[in-house]
C-alpha positions in Angstrom: 47.0 -37.3 -34.9 44.7 -39.8 -36.5 43.3 -42.4 -34.0 42.9 -46.0 -34.9 39.4 -47.5 -34.9 40.4 -49.6 -32.0 41.3 -46.6 -29.9 38.1 -44.8 -30.9 36.0 -47.9 -30.0 37.8 -48.1 -26.6 37.1 -44.5 -25.8 33.4 -45.0 -26.7 33.3 -48.0 -24.3 34.9 -46.0 -21.5 32.2 -43.3 -21.7 29.3 -45.7 -22.1 30.5 -47.8 -19.1 30.5 -44.6 -17.0 27.0 -43.8 -18.3 25.7 -47.1 -17.0 27.3 -46.4 -13.6 25.3 -43.2 -13.2 27.5 -40.5 -14.6 25.5 -38.1 -16.7 25.9 -37.3 -20.4 27.8 -34.3 -21.5 25.8 -31.1 -21.2 23.4 -32.6 -18.7 23.0 -32.6 -14.9 21.6 -35.0 -12.3 24.2 -37.8 -12.3 27.1 -38.6 -10.1 29.3 -36.4 -12.2 30.0 -35.8 -15.9 31.0 -38.9 -17.8 33.3 -37.1 -20.2 35.0 -35.1 -17.5 35.5 -38.1 -15.3 37.1 -40.0 -18.2 39.3 -37.0 -18.9 40.6 -36.9 -15.3 41.2 -40.6 -15.3 43.2 -40.9 -18.5 44.4 -37.4 -19.2 42.7 -37.3 -22.5 40.4 -34.5 -23.7 37.3 -36.7 -23.9 34.9 -33.8 -24.3 36.6 -32.6 -27.5 36.8 -36.2 -28.8 33.1 -36.7 -28.2 32.2 -33.5 -30.1 34.4 -34.6 -33.0 32.7 -38.0 -33.3 29.3 -36.4 -33.1 30.3 -34.0 -35.9 31.2 -37.1 -38.1 27.8 -38.6 -37.2 26.0 -35.5 -38.4 27.9 -35.6 -41.7 26.9 -39.3 -42.1 30.5 -40.4 -42.0 31.9 -43.5 -40.2 31.9 -42.6 -36.5 32.1 -43.8 -32.9 29.6 -41.5 -31.3 28.6 -42.3 -27.8 25.2 -43.9 -27.2 23.8 -41.5 -24.6 20.7 -43.6 -24.2 22.8 -46.0 -22.1 22.7 -43.5 -19.2 21.2 -44.9 -16.0 20.4 -42.2 -13.5 21.6 -42.9 -10.0 19.1 -43.4 -7.2 18.3 -39.9 -5.7 19.5 -39.2 -2.2 18.9 -36.2 0.1 22.4 -34.8 -0.4 25.1 -35.7 -2.9 28.5 -34.6 -1.8 31.0 -36.7 -3.7 31.3 -39.0 -6.7 30.5 -42.7 -7.0 32.2 -44.9 -4.4 32.4 -47.5 -7.1 34.3 -45.1 -9.4 36.5 -44.1 -6.4 37.0 -40.4 -7.5 36.2 -36.9 -6.4 33.8 -34.5 -8.2 35.2 -32.0 -10.7 35.0 -28.3 -10.1 32.1 -28.2 -12.6 30.2 -30.9 -10.6 30.9 -29.2 -7.3 29.4 -26.0 -8.7 26.4 -28.0 -9.8 25.9 -29.6 -6.4 26.2 -26.2 -4.7 23.5 -24.8 -7.0 21.3 -27.9 -6.4 21.6 -27.6 -2.6 20.8 -23.9 -2.7 17.9 -24.4 -5.0 16.5 -27.0 -2.6 16.7 -24.6 0.4 15.0 -21.8 -1.5 12.3 -24.0 -2.8 11.6 -25.3 0.7 11.5 -21.7 2.0 8.8 -20.5 -0.5 6.6 -23.6 -0.4 6.4 -24.7 3.2 3.7 -22.2 4.5 0.0 -22.3 4.2 0.4 -20.0 1.1 3.0 -22.0 -1.0 4.4 -20.6 -4.2 2.8 -22.6 -7.0 5.6 -21.9 -9.5 8.9 -22.4 -7.6 10.6 -23.3 -10.9 10.5 -19.6 -11.7 13.5 -19.2 -9.4 16.5 -20.6 -11.3 19.6 -21.4 -9.4 22.5 -22.4 -11.8 26.1 -23.3 -11.3 28.7 -20.8 -12.2 32.3 -21.5 -13.4 35.2 -19.2 -13.7 38.6 -19.8 -15.1 42.0 -18.9 -13.5 45.5 -19.0 -14.9 47.4 -21.8 -13.3 51.1 -21.0 -13.1 52.2 -24.5 -12.6 50.1 -25.9 -15.4 50.8 -22.9 -17.6 47.1 -23.0 -18.7 43.7 -21.8 -17.7 41.8 -24.1 -15.3 38.2 -24.1 -14.4 37.2 -23.1 -10.9 33.7 -23.3 -9.3 32.0 -20.0 -8.4 29.0 -19.1 -6.3 25.7 -20.2 -7.7 23.9 -17.6 -9.8 20.2 -17.0 -9.3 17.6 -15.2 -11.3 13.8 -15.1 -11.7 12.1 -16.1 -14.9 8.5 -15.2 -13.8 6.5 -13.6 -11.1 6.2 -15.8 -8.1 2.5 -16.7 -7.4 0.4 -18.4 -4.8 -3.0 -20.0 -5.4 -5.5 -17.2 -6.0 -8.7 -16.8 -4.0 -11.3 -16.4 -6.7 -14.3 -15.6 -4.5 -13.5 -12.8 -2.1 -17.0 -12.2 -0.8 -17.3 -12.1 2.9 -13.6 -12.7 3.6 -11.2 -10.8 5.8 -7.4 -10.6 5.8 -4.7 -9.0 7.8 -1.5 -8.3 5.8 1.8 -7.5 7.4 5.5 -7.9 6.7 8.6 -9.5 8.2 12.3 -8.9 7.8 14.6 -11.8 7.7 16.8 -12.6 10.7 14.9 -10.0 12.8 13.2 -10.2 16.2 9.4 -10.7 16.2 7.5 -8.0 18.1 5.9 -10.6 20.3 3.3 -8.4 22.0 2.0 -7.0 18.7 2.0 -10.5 17.1 -0.1 -11.8 20.0 -2.5 -8.9 19.7 -2.7 -9.4 15.9 -3.6 -13.0 16.3 -6.3 -12.1 18.8 -7.8 -9.5 16.5 -7.7 -11.9 13.5 -9.7 -14.4 15.5 -12.1 -11.6 16.4 -12.6 -10.6 12.8 -12.4 -14.2 11.5 -9.6 -13.0 9.3 -6.6 -14.8 7.8 -3.1 -13.4 8.6 -0.7 -13.1 5.7 2.9 -12.1 6.2 5.0 -10.8 3.3 8.8 -11.2 3.5 11.6 -8.8 2.8 15.3 -9.0 3.3 18.0 -6.5 4.2 21.6 -6.5 2.9 21.1 -9.9 1.3 18.8 -12.1 -0.8 17.0 -15.3 -0.1 19.5 -17.1 -2.3 22.7 -15.9 -0.5 24.5 -19.2 -0.5 26.8 -18.6 2.5 24.3 -16.7 4.6 21.5 -19.0 5.8 20.1 -16.2 8.0 18.8 -14.7 4.7 16.3 -17.5 4.7 15.5 -17.4 8.4 12.3 -15.7 9.7 10.8 -15.8 13.2 9.6 -19.4 13.5 6.2 -18.2 14.8 5.6 -16.7 11.3 6.5 -19.8 9.3 2.9 -20.9 8.7 1.8 -17.4 7.5 4.6 -16.5 5.1 3.6 -15.6 1.6 6.5 -15.3 -0.9 4.3 -14.9 -4.0 1.6 -12.7 -5.5 -1.8 -13.5 -4.0 -4.8 -12.4 -6.1 -8.0 -12.1 -4.2 -11.2 -11.7 -6.2 -11.1 -9.5 -9.3 -9.9 -6.2 -7.7 -7.2 -6.9 -5.1 -3.7 -8.3 -5.0 -1.1 -8.8 -2.2 2.3 -8.5 -3.7 4.3 -10.9 -1.4 6.9 -11.3 -4.2 8.0 -7.7 -4.0 11.1 -7.8 -1.8 11.8 -4.1 -1.1 14.6 -2.9 1.1 13.3 -1.5 4.4 15.4 1.6 3.8 13.5 2.6 0.7 12.3 6.2 1.0 9.3 5.9 -1.2 8.6 2.1 -1.3 5.6 2.2 -3.7 6.0 5.4 -5.6 7.1 3.5 -8.7 4.7 0.6 -8.2 1.3 2.4 -8.7 0.8 0.6 -12.1 2.1 -2.8 -10.9 -1.3 -4.0 -9.7 -2.9 -3.3 -13.1 -6.0 -1.5 -11.8 -6.4 -3.5 -8.6 -6.2 -2.4 -5.0 -2.8 -3.7 -3.7 -0.8 -4.1 -0.6 3.0 -4.4 -0.7 4.9 -5.8 2.3 7.1 -3.0 3.7 7.8 -1.4 7.1 7.3 2.2 6.0 3.7 3.4 5.8 2.8 4.8 2.4 -0.5 5.0 0.4 -1.2 6.3 -3.1 -4.5 6.8 -4.9 -4.3 5.6 -8.6 -6.6 7.5 -10.9 -9.5 5.7 -12.7 -10.3 6.7 -16.2 -13.9 7.6 -15.3 -14.4 10.3 -12.7 -17.6 8.5 -11.6 -15.6 5.5 -10.7 -13.7 5.7 -7.4 -9.9 5.4 -7.7 -8.2 2.3 -6.4 -5.3 2.5 -3.9 -2.0 0.9 -3.4 -0.3 0.8 0.0 2.3 -0.7 2.2 1.5 -3.2 5.0 3.4 -2.3 8.1 5.7 -4.8 9.8 5.6 -7.4 12.5 9.3 -7.6 13.2 11.5 -5.1 15.0 13.9 -2.9 12.9 17.4 -4.3 12.2 19.6 -2.2 10.1 23.2 -1.1 9.6 23.9 2.0 11.7 24.5 4.3 8.8 22.4 7.2 7.4 20.0 5.1 5.3 19.5 2.6 8.1 19.2 5.0 10.9 16.7 7.2 8.9 14.6 4.2 8.1 14.1 3.3 11.8 12.3 6.6 12.3 9.7 5.6 9.6 9.4 1.9 10.2 5.9 1.0 11.5 5.0 -1.9 13.6 1.6 -2.5 12.1 -0.6 -4.2 9.5 -3.3 -3.5 6.9 -6.8 -4.9 7.2 -8.5 -5.8 4.0 -12.2 -6.9 4.2 -14.7 -7.8 1.6 -18.4 -7.6 2.1 -21.0 -9.9 0.5 -21.1 -7.7 -2.6 -17.3 -8.1 -3.1 -16.7 -4.4 -2.1 -13.3 -3.8 -0.5 -12.6 -2.0 2.7 -9.0 -1.3 3.7 -7.6 0.2 7.0 -4.2 0.6 8.5 -3.3 -0.7 12.0 -0.4 1.0 13.7 0.8 -0.3 17.0 2.2 1.5 20.0 5.5 0.4 21.6 3.7 -2.1 23.8 2.1 -3.7 20.7 -1.4 -2.5 21.5 -3.5 -0.9 18.7 -6.9 0.5 17.7 -9.1 -0.3 14.8 -12.4 1.6 14.4 -14.1 1.2 17.8 -11.9 -1.8 18.9 -8.9 -1.7 21.1 -6.5 -4.7 21.2 -4.1 -5.0 24.1 -2.6 -8.0 26.1 -4.2 -10.3 23.4 -7.7 -9.1 24.3 -10.2 -7.3 22.1 -12.5 -4.7 23.6 -15.0 -2.6 21.6 -17.0 0.5 22.0 -14.1 2.9 22.3 -14.4 6.5 21.1 -12.0 7.7 18.5 -10.2 11.0 19.1 -11.0 12.7 15.8 -12.2 12.1 12.2 -11.0 14.3 9.4 -13.9 14.1 7.0 -13.7 14.1 3.2 -14.1 17.6 1.8 -17.8 18.2 2.4 -19.1 20.7 -0.3 -22.6 20.7 1.3 -24.2 22.0 -1.9 -22.9 19.0 -3.8 -22.8 16.4 -1.1 -23.6 12.7 -2.0 -26.6 11.7 0.0 -25.6 8.0 0.2 -22.2 8.9 1.6 -23.8 11.5 3.9 -26.1 8.8 5.3 -23.2 6.3 5.8 -21.0 8.8 7.6 -23.4 11.1 9.5 -26.5 9.0 9.5 -29.0 11.5 8.1 -30.2 12.8 4.7 -29.4 16.4 3.9 -32.3 16.5 1.5 -34.7 16.7 4.4 -35.8 13.1 4.4 -36.6 11.3 7.6 -34.6 8.2 6.8 -31.6 7.5 9.0 -28.6 5.1 8.6 -28.4 2.7 11.4 -24.9 2.4 12.9 -23.4 5.2 10.8 -19.7 6.0 11.1 -20.2 8.7 13.7 -22.7 6.6 15.6 -20.2 3.7 16.0 -16.9 5.6 16.3 -18.4 8.5 18.4 -15.5 10.9 17.7 -14.5 13.5 20.2 -13.6 15.9 17.4 -14.9 16.1 13.8 -12.8 18.1 11.3 -14.6 19.5 8.3 -12.9 20.8 5.2 -14.5 22.9 2.4 -17.9 22.7 4.0 -19.0 25.6 1.7 -18.8 25.2 -2.1 -19.9 28.6 -3.4 -21.5 26.8 -6.3 -23.8 29.6 -7.1 -21.1 32.3 -7.7 -17.8 30.6 -7.8 -15.0 32.8 -9.2 -14.1 30.0 -11.7 -17.4 30.6 -13.4 -17.1 34.4 -13.9 -18.4 35.3 -17.3 -19.8 31.8 -17.7 -23.4 32.7 -18.8 -24.3 29.0 -19.2 -23.4 28.3 -15.6 -25.4 31.3 -14.4 -28.4 30.1 -16.4 -28.1 26.6 -15.0 -28.0 27.9 -11.4 -31.1 30.1 -12.1 -33.3 27.4 -13.6 -32.3 24.9 -10.8 -33.1 27.5 -8.1 -29.5 27.4 -6.9 -28.4 31.0 -7.6 -28.8 32.3 -4.1 -25.6 32.7 -2.1 -27.6 33.2 1.1 -29.4 29.9 0.5 -26.1 28.0 0.2 -24.8 29.6 3.4 -28.0 28.6 5.1 -27.5 25.0 3.9 -24.1 25.0 5.6 -25.7 26.2 8.8 -28.4 23.4 8.6 -25.6 20.8 8.1 -23.7 22.1 11.2 -26.9 22.2 13.3 -27.5 18.5 12.5 -24.0 17.6 13.3 -23.1 19.7 16.4 -23.4 18.1 19.8 -22.5 19.0 23.3 -20.2 16.0 23.8 -18.1 16.5 20.7 -16.4 19.4 19.0 -16.9 20.2 15.4 -13.9 22.0 13.9 -14.0 23.8 10.5 -10.5 23.8 8.8 -11.2 26.7 6.5 -10.4 25.9 2.9 -10.2 27.6 -0.4 -13.9 27.0 -1.2 -14.8 28.4 2.2 -12.8 31.5 1.4 -14.5 31.9 -2.0 -17.4 33.6 -0.2 -15.0 36.3 1.1 -13.5 36.6 -2.4 -17.0 37.1 -3.8 -17.6 39.9 -1.4 -14.2 41.6 -1.6 -14.3 41.7 -5.4 -17.8 43.3 -5.2 -19.3 40.8 -7.7 -22.5 40.8 -5.8 -23.2 44.4 -6.9 -24.3 43.3 -10.3 -25.9 40.1 -9.1 -29.6 40.8 -8.7 -30.8 38.3 -6.2 -27.6 38.5 -4.1 -27.1 42.3 -3.9 -28.7 42.9 -0.4 -27.0 39.9 1.1 -23.7 40.9 -0.4 -24.0 44.4 1.2 -24.6 42.9 4.6 -21.5 40.7 4.3 -19.3 43.5 2.9 -20.3 45.7 5.8 -19.2 43.0 8.2 -15.9 42.5 6.3 -15.2 46.3 6.4 -15.8 46.2 10.1 -13.1 43.6 10.4 -10.7 45.7 8.2 -11.2 48.5 10.7 -10.5 46.3 13.7 -7.4 44.8 12.0 -6.1 48.3 11.1 -6.5 49.5 14.6 -4.7 46.5 16.0 -1.8 46.9 13.5 -1.4 50.6 14.3 -1.4 50.0 18.0 0.8 46.8 18.0 -2.1 44.8 19.3 -2.9 41.1 18.4 -4.6 41.0 15.0 -8.2 39.7 15.4 -9.3 36.6 13.5 -12.2 36.8 11.0 -13.9 34.3 8.7 -16.5 35.6 6.4 -18.1 32.2 6.2 -18.2 31.8 10.0 -19.8 35.2 10.3 -22.4 34.4 7.8 -23.2 30.9 9.2 -23.4 32.2 12.8 -25.9 34.9 11.7 -28.1 32.1 10.5 -27.4 29.6 13.3 -26.4 31.5 16.5 -27.3 28.4 18.6 -24.1 26.6 17.3 -22.1 28.5 19.9 -19.0 26.8 21.2 -20.0 23.4 19.8 -18.6 24.5 16.4 -15.1 26.0 16.3 -13.5 27.7 13.3 -9.9 27.3 12.5 -9.4 30.4 10.4 -7.3 30.2 7.2 -3.6 30.6 8.1 -3.9 29.4 11.7 -3.1 26.2 13.5 -5.2 23.6 15.3 -3.5 20.7 17.0 -5.0 17.5 18.4 -2.5 15.3 20.2 0.3 17.0 18.3 -1.2 16.4 14.9 -2.0 19.5 12.8 -5.7 19.2 11.7 -6.3 22.9 11.0 -4.5 23.2 7.7 -6.8 22.6 4.7 -3.8 21.7 2.5 -4.0 24.4 -0.3 -1.4 26.7 1.2 2.2 25.4 1.2 5.4 26.7 2.8 6.5 30.3 1.9 3.5 31.1 -0.1 3.8 28.1 -2.4 0.9 25.9 -3.4 0.3 23.2 -0.9 1.5 19.7 -1.9 1.6 16.5 0.0 5.4 16.2 -0.7 5.9 19.8 0.5 4.0 19.1 3.8 5.9 15.9 4.3 9.2 17.8 4.2 8.0 20.0 7.0 8.3 17.2 9.4 4.9 17.8 11.1 2.3 15.2 11.4 -0.8 16.5 9.5 -4.3 15.4 8.5 -5.4 17.5 5.6 -8.0 17.7 2.9 -8.1 19.7 -0.4 -6.6 17.1 -2.7 -9.7 14.8 -2.9 -7.2 12.0 -3.6 -6.3 10.0 -0.5 -2.6 9.6 0.3 -0.2 8.8 3.1 3.3 10.2 2.8 5.7 10.4 5.8 3.4 11.8 8.5 0.8 13.4 6.2 -2.6 11.8 5.8 -4.9 13.1 3.1 -8.7 12.6 3.2 -10.9 12.4 0.1 -14.1 14.1 -1.0 -17.8 13.3 -0.3 -18.9 13.4 -4.0 -16.9 12.1 -6.9 -18.6 14.3 -9.4 -18.4 18.1 -9.2 -19.1 18.9 -12.8 -15.7 20.4 -13.5 -13.7 17.2 -13.0 -13.4 15.2 -16.2 -11.2 12.4 -17.4 -8.7 10.6 -15.1 -9.5 11.0 -11.4 -7.8 9.9 -8.3 -10.7 11.0 -6.1 -12.2 8.8 -3.4 -14.6 9.0 -0.5 -12.0 8.6 2.3 -11.8 9.7 6.0 -8.8 10.0 8.3 -9.4 8.4 11.7 -7.3 9.5 14.6 -7.2 7.2 17.7 -6.5 7.9 21.4 -2.9 6.6 21.0 -2.2 9.2 18.3 -2.1 6.7 15.5 -4.2 7.2 12.3 -5.8 5.3 9.5 -7.5 6.0 6.3 -10.9 4.4 5.7 -12.6 4.5 2.2 -16.3 4.2 1.7 -17.6 1.9 -1.1 -21.1 2.4 -2.7 -22.5 4.2 0.3 -21.0 1.8 2.9 -18.2 2.7 5.4 -17.5 -0.9 6.5 -18.5 -4.4 5.4 -22.2 -5.2 5.8 -25.5 -4.3 4.4 -26.8 -0.7 4.5 -29.6 -0.6 7.1 -31.9 2.4 6.7 -34.4 3.1 9.5 -37.6 5.2 9.2 -39.2 6.9 12.2 -42.6 5.5 13.0 -45.4 7.9 12.0 -47.1 9.7 14.9 -50.7 9.1 15.8 -51.5 12.7 15.0 -50.1 12.3 11.5 
């Protein structure tokens, strides 16, 4: 039907009058309601189609009555818009209701992510849009539009203001689950320790069984009110080598929360908010450069999950704890894990925090050292950890790690390297020549170096435990294979060692034949004690294949032997269900209850290309909790390296 010009002009005026009353143009938002939809409801005429037809004529440069959208006058904004204009006297359409629902939800989400001391700087990256569906109406015999739940998506990574200069700053990162109870005792202790360290507390959020934008579930956006000031919903970059990924909302039931996130930080150290403890070492492309690490934070809220398999299993692994990240004046980064006991108390280095009070000077129970390899030990790292120089220098490191932490037990892995005659270098004439011209071809000298190291370390008030590793066993392999017999400088020493080993074989055979306990024997222990008999009971050997427990944690397994004769892997040990502190891998890691220490020297000559190695120790505290601590440039904690030299004697 062709409309008269009068009717077309009338329709144009109807729409333009509504525009001036605050009804928004077709295809836009923000007004009282849609001008075309409102006119359609009033008169029963399909105004949207008519408007499109007139605009088509306008584009074709034909006579038209297109609406002048510039006449639109936006209404005065109010906190909440719940109905149409009183002047117009009508209800909102389904489309407008959907829009208002989306607008209200968007406001709530924006307030959530911007109200803390770490506000998201790009809240527009969360888009909340209205959603319409259509249903068949039997009475109308036609499809009608119905409003649906708002749809939400993200167009960019949420970010908070970066901290460009990290030098001298300290942070404590933890996580919180929505609609969950705060562990009040731990929170009080955490605040006390933050004040002690002059550190900022940052809390990363995560949700369970919902999302922040769940329209009908406001609990999805509720966190313990005590945490409101500290919440961080975005990515926080600190300096050039660290990022806190507060935007990473990971379910608390995730079995491996960061296994697929090792590349997410793009070469930076990273902490992800999550309740399960996990840490991975990410290889650097230069073996001389220490690998960076990504890890989870621990949680400050109590578990709250659905009582089904995934939820129940996750409770076992959820950790009330946090991650400390400190930067020294050089910008070097130092990370440690805090794990609280049930009462909220925790240890960090020599500090104990309980009842919101910090006390220092406490001994740690044990330190599992990086794989030592005395022949290849890095002197700067040796000074930082042990306080002395293996090269025979008189310099000492003031407040070394063992001076400050004063461990009751020190666990050493791969203390021997067998550099001179390692089985990996059989028939390698170039290596043999290198050892000769460097004066390092004597196996006996290398054993003596191990004895010297232990003599410097052993003390009456602490126990030194050797967790025998594959490099330690290389001495036995060298003797058993008889390679010393064609090895000039080592022939006589090899004969002595083989005689001792054959004596052990006799004793073992006698025990087996008479159903007696099989005696233990370590070739390296025998050789070292011949050189250093004064070590006595201060040094204890955990012979390969045996167990050594400290407070229920297995510290005697080096890590190279897995279950049922398989090669030892971190995942394999994790499946055993035993808490373990191991070495061997040289790449720090935390998986389930398995903590992996690193290595004292990043360069061993044979490692080339990508490397996940790091100089990392495992610290075990009196409450049975553990932490990894990684050295940086010869420093084990923030602060300047202080080297002291003994005063010369008058006689000298």
